[in-house]
C-alpha positions in Angstrom: 0.0 0.0 0.0 1.2 3.4 -0.9 1.6 6.3 1.6 -1.4 8.2 0.1 -3.8 5.1 0.2 -5.7 6.3 3.4 -6.1 9.7 1.9 -8.7 8.6 -0.6 -12.0 8.4 1.4 -14.6 5.8 0.5 -17.2 8.5 -0.2 -14.9 10.2 -2.7 -14.3 6.9 -4.5 -18.0 6.1 -4.6 -18.9 9.6 -5.9 -16.1 9.8 -8.4 -17.4 6.4 -9.8 -20.9 7.8 -9.9 -22.5 5.3 -7.4 -23.6 7.8 -4.7 -24.4 11.6 -4.6 -23.6 14.2 -1.9 -27.1 13.8 -0.3 -26.6 10.2 0.2 -23.1 10.9 1.7 -24.6 13.4 4.1 -27.4 11.0 5.2 -25.0 8.1 5.6 -22.7 10.2 7.7 -25.5 11.3 10.0 -26.8 7.6 10.4 -23.2 6.6 11.1 -22.9 9.3 13.8 -26.2 8.2 15.3 -25.9 4.4 15.1 -22.1 3.7 14.7 -20.6 1.2 12.3 -18.8 1.8 9.0 -19.8 4.5 6.5 -20.0 1.9 3.8 -22.2 -0.2 6.0 -24.7 2.7 6.2 -24.8 3.0 2.4 -25.3 -0.8 2.1 -27.9 -1.0 4.8 -30.0 1.6 3.1 -29.4 0.1 -0.2 -27.9 3.1 -1.8 -25.1 0.7 -3.1 -24.9 -3.1 -3.3 -22.2 -5.3 -1.8 -20.2 -5.9 -4.9 -20.0 -2.1 -5.5 -18.9 -1.5 -1.9 -16.3 -4.2 -2.1 -15.0 -2.6 -5.4 -14.6 0.8 -3.7 -13.0 -0.7 -0.6 -10.5 -2.6 -2.9 -9.5 0.7 -4.4 -9.3 2.4 -1.0 -7.1 -0.3 0.5 -5.3 -1.3 -2.7 -6.0 -5.0 -2.2 -8.2 -7.7 -3.5 -11.9 -7.8 -2.1 -14.3 -10.6 -1.7 -18.1 -10.5 -2.0 -19.0 -12.8 0.8 -22.7 -13.2 0.1 -21.9 -14.8 -3.1 -19.8 -17.7 -1.8 -20.3 -20.7 0.4 -17.6 -21.4 2.9 -16.7 -25.0 3.7 -16.8 -26.1 7.3 -13.2 -27.3 6.9 -12.2 -23.6 6.3 -14.3 -22.3 9.1 -12.4 -24.4 11.6 -9.1 -22.7 10.9 -9.8 -19.5 13.0 -11.3 -19.7 16.5 -14.8 -18.1 17.0 -13.4 -15.6 19.6 -11.0 -14.1 17.1 -13.6 -14.1 14.4 -16.1 -12.1 16.4 -13.7 -9.8 18.2 -11.7 -8.8 15.0 -14.5 -9.2 12.4 -12.6 -11.5 10.2 -13.7 -14.7 8.4 -11.8 -17.3 6.6 -13.4 -18.2 3.3 -11.1 -20.4 1.3 -8.1 -22.8 1.8 -5.8 -24.1 -0.9 -3.9 -27.1 0.4 -1.6 -27.1 -2.6 -0.3 -23.6 -1.8 -1.1 -23.6 2.0 -2.9 -20.3 1.5 -5.7 -19.4 3.9 -7.8 -16.6 2.4 -9.4 -14.3 5.1 -11.9 -11.5 4.8 -11.5 -8.5 7.1 -12.5 -4.9 7.5 -9.1 -3.3 7.5 -6.4 -5.2 5.6 -3.9 -2.5 6.5 -3.8 -3.4 10.1 -0.8 -5.7 10.8 -2.2 -6.9 14.1 -5.0 -8.7 12.2 -2.5 -10.8 10.1 -0.4 -11.6 13.2 -3.4 -12.8 15.2 -4.7 -14.9 12.3 -1.2 -16.3 11.7 -1.2 -17.3 15.4 -4.5 -19.0 15.2 -3.6 -20.8 11.9 0.1 -21.8 12.4 2.0 -22.8 9.4 -0.5 -21.5 7.0 0.2 -18.6 4.5 -2.4 -15.9 5.2 -3.9 -13.7 2.3 -6.1 -10.9 3.4 -9.0 -9.6 1.4 -11.2 -6.7 2.2 -15.0 -7.2 2.7 -18.1 -5.2 3.6 -18.6 -5.0 7.4 -22.3 -6.2 7.1 -21.3 -9.2 4.8 -18.7 -10.2 7.5 -21.2 -9.9 10.3 -23.8 -11.9 8.3 -21.1 -14.6 7.5 -20.1 -14.9 11.2 -23.9 -15.3 12.2 -24.3 -18.0 9.6 -21.0 -20.0 10.0 -20.1 -19.4 13.6 -23.3 -18.7 15.4 -25.5 -21.2 13.4 -28.1 -18.6 12.4 -30.0 -19.2 9.1 -29.3 -15.8 7.7 -28.3 -14.0 4.5 -27.1 -10.5 3.8 -30.5 -9.3 2.6 -31.9 -10.1 6.1 -29.5 -7.5 7.5 -30.5 -4.7 5.1 -33.3 -2.3 5.3 -36.4 -3.6 3.5 -37.1 -1.9 0.2 
């Protein structure tokens, strides 16, 4: 990641790409201030953007690959690599493991946080860790589904049209 990566704000990326307007930014910022969470989650929750659009913008912001979690099924064998306590506290989720390359792919909110990689490496010793960025609501939904046993999907966690 370059030194200027964090200077590009998510709202700037989304407006530049024509996905949202200034009114939607203002509303999402107000809702974020009132309810917490990530700015992108407010946009997704209110259906101003969809998950693939948010992930694309996050990928640009963090200069890394992204994953649209709602479009994949995660095998139980992969879920077992990371302890539920780390998954829920750090909002990370493993989604793929390639035993030929020994690479464990993990989705997270902030791929620039070195502590996340260190903690995952500790939980999955001997595995090469590849970090992807994902939408906060998609990670939370995947945790509910795969770690808490709830029958849920991303649409269940979005505002009804």
